[in-house]
C-alpha positions as CSV (number, residue, x, y, z in Angstrom):
1,X,-30.0,13.2,-52.2
2,X,-26.8,15.1,-51.5
3,X,-24.1,13.6,-49.0
4,X,-23.7,15.3,-45.8
5,X,-20.1,15.4,-46.5
6,X,-20.8,17.4,-50.0
7,X,-22.9,20.1,-47.6
8,X,-19.7,20.7,-45.4
9,X,-17.5,20.9,-48.5
10,X,-19.8,23.4,-50.0
11,X,-19.9,25.3,-46.7
12,X,-16.2,24.9,-45.6
13,X,-15.6,28.4,-44.8
14,X,-18.3,28.5,-42.5
15,X,-17.2,25.6,-40.9
16,X,-13.6,27.1,-40.4
17,X,-15.1,30.3,-39.1
18,X,-16.5,28.3,-36.0
19,X,-13.2,26.5,-35.2
20,X,-10.8,27.9,-32.4
21,X,-8.1,28.7,-32.1
22,X,-6.9,30.5,-35.1
23,X,-3.7,28.3,-35.3
24,X,-6.3,25.4,-36.1
25,X,-8.1,27.3,-38.5
26,X,-5.0,27.7,-40.4
27,X,-4.5,24.2,-40.2
28,X,-7.8,23.6,-41.7
29,X,-7.3,25.8,-44.5
30,X,-4.8,23.4,-46.0
31,X,-7.1,20.7,-45.9
32,X,-9.1,19.2,-49.0
33,X,-12.5,17.7,-48.2
34,X,-13.1,14.3,-49.8
35,X,-16.7,12.8,-49.7
36,X,-17.1,9.5,-47.9
37,X,-20.1,6.9,-47.3
38,X,-22.9,8.5,-45.2
39,X,-21.6,11.2,-42.9
40,X,-17.8,10.5,-43.2
41,X,-15.6,13.3,-44.1
42,X,-12.0,12.7,-45.2
43,X,-9.5,15.5,-45.0
44,X,-6.3,15.5,-46.9
45,X,-3.5,17.7,-46.3
46,X,-0.4,18.8,-48.6
47,X,1.6,19.5,-45.3
48,X,2.3,16.7,-42.6
49,X,2.5,19.5,-39.9
50,X,-1.1,20.5,-40.4
51,X,-2.6,17.0,-40.8
52,X,-1.0,16.1,-37.4
53,X,-2.2,19.2,-35.8
54,X,-5.9,18.6,-37.0
55,X,-5.5,15.0,-36.1
56,X,-5.1,15.6,-32.5
57,X,-7.9,14.5,-30.3
58,X,-8.8,18.0,-29.0
59,X,-8.6,19.4,-32.6
60,X,-11.1,17.0,-33.8
61,X,-13.4,17.3,-31.1
62,X,-13.2,21.1,-31.9
63,X,-13.9,20.4,-35.6
64,X,-16.9,18.3,-34.7
65,X,-18.5,20.6,-32.6
66,X,-18.2,23.2,-35.1
67,X,-20.0,21.0,-37.8
68,X,-22.6,19.9,-35.3
69,X,-23.4,23.3,-34.5
70,X,-23.7,24.5,-38.1
71,X,-25.6,21.4,-39.4
72,X,-27.2,20.0,-36.3
73,X,-25.2,16.5,-37.0
């Protein structure tokens, strides 16, 4: 059975399309997705600026909502 995060990694461009504002999408484009156990997703960044932008509570909420909209989880 494929990991949930594997599905997200496979469809990452679709997730990014549903994330607003465009500046947050830009930060996400710097991310590399690592699969975790169960439904854990770890994003790694080459830029500290983009990592900090994505790690803000409001940004994380927007990303989670996009994932939930696309995957129902």
